[in-house]
C-alpha positions in Angstrom: 105.7 91.3 82.9 105.7 91.7 79.1 108.1 89.6 77.1 110.2 92.8 76.2 110.5 93.9 79.7 111.4 90.3 80.8 114.0 90.1 78.2 115.6 93.4 79.2 115.3 92.6 83.0 117.4 89.6 82.3 119.9 91.3 80.2 120.2 94.0 82.8 120.8 91.6 85.5 123.3 89.5 83.5 125.2 92.8 82.6 125.3 93.8 86.2 126.7 90.3 87.2 129.3 90.5 84.4 131.4 93.2 85.7 131.7 94.7 82.0 130.8 98.3 81.0 127.6 98.8 79.3 129.4 99.3 76.0 131.5 96.1 76.4 128.5 94.1 77.4 126.2 95.4 74.7 128.8 95.0 72.0 129.4 91.3 73.0 125.6 90.6 72.9 124.6 92.6 69.9 122.5 95.5 71.1 123.0 99.1 71.9 124.6 100.2 75.1 122.4 103.4 75.4 119.3 100.9 75.2 120.8 98.8 78.0 121.5 101.7 80.1 117.9 103.2 79.5 116.3 99.9 80.5 118.6 99.6 83.6 117.4 103.0 84.6 113.8 102.2 83.9 113.8 98.9 85.9 115.6 100.7 88.8 112.9 103.5 89.0 110.0 100.8 89.1 111.8 98.9 91.6 112.3 102.1 93.8 108.5 102.9 93.3 107.4 99.5 94.3 109.7 99.4 97.5 108.3 103.1 98.3 104.9 101.8 98.3 105.7 99.1 100.9 107.2 101.7 103.3 104.6 102.6 106.0 104.5 106.3 106.8 103.9 107.8 110.3 102.5 111.1 110.9 104.7 113.0 113.6 102.8 115.4 115.8 104.6 117.5 118.4 102.7 118.4 121.3 103.6 120.1 124.5 102.0 117.2 126.5 103.1 116.0 129.9 106.8 116.0 130.4 108.4 112.5 129.9 111.7 111.4 131.2 114.7 110.7 129.0 114.5 107.2 127.4 110.7 106.7 127.7 108.5 105.6 125.0 104.7 106.4 125.3 102.1 104.8 123.0 98.6 106.3 122.8 96.0 104.0 121.1 93.7 106.1 119.1 90.7 104.6 117.3 92.8 101.4 116.4 95.7 103.5 115.5 98.7 104.2 117.5 100.6 107.3 118.4 104.2 106.5 119.5 106.2 109.4 121.5 109.7 109.0 121.4 111.9 111.1 123.6 115.8 111.5 123.2 117.8 108.6 124.5 115.6 105.8 123.5 117.6 102.8 122.5 117.1 101.2 119.1 116.3 97.9 120.6 113.5 99.4 122.5 112.0 101.1 119.4 112.4 97.7 117.5 110.4 96.0 120.3 107.6 98.7 120.1 107.3 98.9 116.4 107.4 95.0 116.2 104.5 94.9 118.8 102.6 97.3 116.8 103.3 95.3 113.5 104.8 98.1 111.7 108.5 97.1 111.2 111.6 97.9 112.8 113.1 101.3 113.9 114.9 103.3 111.1 
């Protein structure tokens, strides 16, 4: 992280913790409120981009395969990948266990 970015990251964190408005905080610390808001926005966008990169995505395939009873989860191992079929009525705890076993995080 550059020195400028690091400085503004600290300033934004201190501003958020202060409970003051951007105008009040900037006036107290000798910089411009629009600059503070711009850095807050930039840092938030970067944080969201980094978080999005960590979220594993799943391709959803709907197929008229064999009928499955309500509350059933079917996992097909496909070339070291997995296909998870979730029918209506599956409990969240069941999905958490399935996704945990696959190592792809919990149900959303």
